[in-house]
ZAMARGU-4260 file (C-alpha; in steps of 0.2 Angstrom, whole numbers, plus 5000, padded with zeros to 4 digits):
<rodrens>
0) 5359/5288/5124 | 5363/5272/5138 | 5356/5255/5133 | 5339/5258/5142 | 5335/5274/5133
5) 5340/5268/5117 | 5327/5252/5119 | 5312/5264/5124 | 5317/5277/5110 | 5317/5261/5099
10) 5300/5253/5105 | 5293/5271/5101 | 5301/5273/5082 | 5294/5253/5077 | 5276/5257/5084
15) 5277/5274/5074 | 5280/5265/5059 | 5268/5251/5061 | 5274/5237/5070 | 5261/5232/5083
20) 5275/5224/5097 | 5292/5223/5100 | 5305/5213/5112 | 5323/5209/5114 | 5331/5192/5118
25) 5348/5184/5119 | 5355/5176/5104 | 5357/5161/5116 | 5339/5160/5122 | 5332/5147/5112
30) 5345/5133/5115 | 5334/5120/5114 | 5327/5124/5097 | 5338/5113/5088 | 5333/5098/5096
35) 5315/5100/5093 | 5321/5104/5076 | 5330/5088/5073 | 5316/5079/5082 | 5302/5086/5068
40) 5319/5082/5055 | 5319/5065/5059 | 5302/5061/5059 | 5302/5069/5041 | 5288/5079/5046
45) 5295/5094/5034 | 5291/5083/5017 | 5299/5091/5003 | 5304/5107/5012 | 5322/5103/5011
50) 5328/5119/5013 | 5322/5115/5034 | 5334/5101/5034 | 5351/5110/5029 | 5363/5115/5041
55) 5349/5114/5056 | 5363/5121/5067 | 5363/5137/5057 | 5345/5139/5059 | 5342/5135/5077
60) 5358/5147/5083 | 5358/5167/5079 | 5377/5167/5085 | 5379/5151/5070 | 5372/5163/5056
65) 5381/5179/5062 | 5395/5178/5077 | 5393/5196/5081 | 5376/5196/5085 | 5375/5203/5103
70) 5355/5206/5103 | 5341/5201/5093 | 5327/5211/5090 | 5308/5203/5087 | 5295/5213/5079
75) 5277/5208/5074 | 5265/5216/5064 | 5246/5213/5067 | 5237/5207/5052 | 5219/5203/5061
80) 5204/5199/5049 | 5189/5209/5048 | 5179/5193/5047 | 5180/5176/5052 | 5190/5164/5041
85) 5180/5151/5044 | 5163/5156/5039 | 5169/5156/5021 | 5171/5137/5023 | 5153/5133/5021
90) 5152/5142/5004 | 5158/5127/4993 | 5157/5137/4975 | 5170/5150/4982 | 5187/5146/4986
95) 5195/5149/5004 | 5212/5160/5004 | 5221/5161/5019 | 5220/5178/5029 | 5239/5184/5026
100) 5240/5179/5008 | 5224/5188/5005 | 5233/5207/5002 | 5252/5211/4997 | 5266/5200/5001
105) 5270/5205/5017 | 5289/5200/5016 | 5289/5213/5005 | 5281/5227/5016 | 5290/5219/5035
110) 5310/5219/5024 | 5305/5239/5020 | 5300/5244/5038 | 5312/5233/5046 | 5326/5241/5035
115) 5318/5258/5040 | 5320/5252/5058 | 5338/5248/5056 | 5343/5264/5049 | 5338/5274/5063
120) 5344/5261/5075 | 5361/5265/5069 | 5359/5284/5066 | 5353/5285/5085 | 5365/5270/5092
125) 5378/5265/5081 | 5383/5245/5079 | 5379/5234/5064 | 5363/5225/5059 | 5355/5212/5047
130) 5336/5210/5045 | 5327/5195/5041 | 5308/5192/5037 | 5304/5173/5035 | 5317/5170/5022
135) 5333/5166/5032 | 5339/5153/5043 | 5330/5160/5057 | 5318/5152/5069 | 5306/5167/5075
140) 5293/5158/5082 | 5302/5154/5096 | 5313/5170/5095 | 5299/5179/5097 | 5294/5170/5113
145) 5310/5173/5121 | 5307/5191/5117 | 5290/5192/5126 | 5281/5193/5110 | 5268/5178/5114
150) 5272/5158/5115 | 5270/5146/5103 | 5254/5136/5106 | 5248/5118/5102 | 5247/5120/5085
155) 5264/5126/5085 | 5260/5145/5080 | 5263/5161/5090 | 5250/5166/5100 | 5249/5184/5108
160) 5239/5190/5122 | 5235/5207/5112 | 5234/5201/5095 | 5227/5181/5096 | 5235/5172/5081
165) 5237/5187/5068 | 5257/5193/5070 | 5268/5193/5054 | 5286/5192/5065 | 5303/5202/5059
170) 5319/5201/5068 | 5335/5212/5067 | 5351/5206/5074 | 5363/5220/5080 | 5378/5221/5088
175) 5372/5232/5102 | 5369/5225/5118 | 5353/5231/5124 | 5341/5228/5138 | 5330/5210/5137
180) 5314/5206/5140 | 5306/5190/5150 | 5300/5177/5139 | 5282/5174/5138 | 5276/5158/5146
185) 5262/5146/5140 | 5243/5152/5142 | 5235/5137/5132 | 5231/5127/5148 | 5220/5112/5144
190) 5214/5119/5128 | 5213/5109/5113 | 5203/5118/5099 | 5217/5119/5087 | 5221/5102/5088
195) 5205/5095/5087 | 5200/5107/5073 | 5212/5101/5060 | 5202/5095/5047 | 5218/5080/5041
200) 5224/5078/5059 | 5241/5086/5055 | 5245/5085/5074 | 5253/5068/5082 | 5253/5077/5098
205) 5252/5095/5106 | 5265/5107/5100 | 5270/5095/5086 | 5266/5095/5068 | 5269/5085/5053
210) 5268/5096/5038 | 5264/5081/5025 | 5246/5082/5034 | 5244/5101/5035 | 5234/5109/5022
215) 5244/5124/5021 | 5260/5113/5015 | 5248/5102/5005 | 5242/5118/4994 | 5259/5129/4995
220) 5275/5120/4998 | 5268/5103/4990 | 5274/5102/4971 | 5266/5088/4965 | 5248/5080/4967
225) 5239/5082/4982 | 5238/5063/4990 | 5221/5056/4990 | 5218/5055/5007 | 5218/5072/5011
230) 5207/5080/4996 | 5191/5077/5002 | 5197/5087/5018 | 5203/5102/5007 | 5186/5106/5007
235) 5187/5125/4998 | 5203/5128/5002 | 5214/5135/4988 | 5228/5142/4998 | 5234/5139/5012
240) 5223/5135/5029 | 5217/5146/5046 | 5207/5135/5055 | 5219/5131/5070 | 5222/5149/5069
245) 5204/5154/5070 | 5197/5144/5083 | 5211/5148/5095 | 5201/5156/5110 | 5214/5170/5112
250) 5208/5179/5097 | 5194/5186/5106 | 5207/5201/5112 | 5214/5202/5094 | 5213/5218/5084
255) 5207/5221/5065 | 5224/5224/5056 | 5226/5242/5050 | 5240/5243/5038 | 5231/5245/5021
260) 5244/5236/5011 | 5240/5221/5021 | 5222/5222/5020 | 5210/5209/5009 | 5206/5212/4991
265) 5189/5211/4987 | 5193/5200/4973 | 5203/5188/4986 | 5187/5186/4997 | 5182/5169/4992
270) 5184/5172/4974 | 5170/5160/4962 | 5180/5144/4959 | 5172/5143/4942 | 5182/5159/4937
275) 5198/5154/4945 | 5199/5138/4934 | 5198/5149/4919 | 5214/5157/4922 | 5229/5156/4912
280) 5246/5161/4917 | 5246/5178/4911 | 5228/5182/4919 | 5236/5171/4936 | 5250/5183/4937
285) 5238/5199/4933 | 5227/5193/4948 | 5241/5190/4960 | 5253/5204/4958 | 5262/5207/4974
290) 5253/5193/4981 | 5261/5178/4990 | 5250/5167/4981 | 5260/5170/4964 | 5273/5160/4968
295) 5266/5145/4969 | 5263/5147/4949 | 5244/5144/4939 | 5248/5124/4938 | 5249/5123/4955
300) 5235/5135/4961 | 5222/5125/4946 | 5227/5110/4955 | 5221/5117/4972 | 5205/5123/4963
305) 5200/5109/4954 | 5202/5100/4971 | 5189/5113/4978 | 5179/5110/4963 | 5179/5091/4966
310) 5173/5094/4984 | 5160/5108/4979 | 5144/5095/4975 | 5140/5108/4961 | 5138/5100/4945
315) 5139/5115/4935 | 5156/5116/4939 | 5161/5101/4929 | 5161/5110/4912 | 5178/5119/4919
320) 5186/5103/4925 | 5182/5096/4908 | 5190/5111/4899 | 5205/5108/4908 | 5206/5087/4905
325) 5214/5095/4890 | 5226/5109/4898 | 5247/5110/4895 | 5248/5103/4914 | 5248/5085/4918
330) 5246/5091/4937 | 5231/5101/4931 | 5225/5086/4920 | 5226/5073/4933 | 5217/5086/4947
335) 5201/5090/4933 | 5200/5071/4932 | 5199/5069/4950 | 5185/5083/4951 | 5174/5076/4936
340) 5177/5056/4945 | 5166/5067/4960 | 5154/5077/4949 | 5149/5066/4934 | 5138/5051/4937
345) 5147/5036/4936 | 5143/5029/4918 | 5146/5045/4909 | 5162/5048/4918 | 5166/5028/4914
350) 5163/5033/4896 | 5174/5049/4897 | 5188/5036/4902 | 5188/5026/4889 | 5190/5040/4877
355) 5205/5047/4886 | 5222/5042/4881 | 5233/5054/4891 | 5252/5051/4885 | 5259/5057/4902
360) 5259/5043/4917 | 5253/5052/4932 | 5238/5057/4922 | 5234/5039/4918 | 5236/5035/4936
365) 5221/5047/4939 | 5209/5038/4930 | 5214/5021/4936 | 5211/5028/4953 | 5196/5035/4949
370) 5189/5021/4941 | 5194/5010/4954
</rodrens>
């Protein structure tokens, strides 16, 4: 087959195995990405994500990552929700988990599909390949825009006219020279919905994100205690945040995802905070088997749950927070202190503080801050 026929057959095969959209771009198509990344890093907007700061030149250029690459094949898989994620935010005694994390881990599923498609390409057209899905130094979103899959909106995420905000991305680098697709253009116009809805004002300007203020970063990537100034704004979000994605007007064209392994598990659709607070390490691992939630570990997850409990206005949840004052993890104990400071009457909380003699400096500082 010639290159045009290969591309046509590849597109058909990609759709057959579950990818909703595919595009091909040049390895040098995102020349300006390095400067944008460096600006992001220089501002410290990456927070604890030091891996982003490692070798920015390698991250911003597929050719630096693999000198033999001649074409970059970008693929998208739809994971559109079957309900509006914003609706769950009003149910304060239940935890809101980001749509992408309510089913099986997309990394495993998409990587298998990418390898299947890559093997098909080698068998029918030859060449060599490498596959990537959010685990290597690849800037998927700029490459996806260059390949015509959508554009990076003002919230910095990819937006598709066909799938709205709900696309998982994967990449196949190949030594084959395949026909390119046209770069997509920005269709955000004057809309500011994604910027205005952010609970923590994480966007200093359109198309710029300060991850240190982002609820997804704070509840997933950040390893320590959640900064005090963002705790109330987190509400009942216990893993990630979909606000800026959900509010995008282009979602009116979005479709519900049909990949069974990515479908939301019933137990992860707004689980009760009271039950989540009871999780020990073994039950946490069992509940979140095959889920991306598992990677943050039980202690950070309970930190998030206790933050949500503190925001719940439900004094009955104070029982669980009080029990967790004796947890082995200082991170959990500190979060329990804050939750109780929000739920208990002042006098009762002060009496509880007077009886506390925690040996950990972080926990003692939480008591002091709450009393102050």
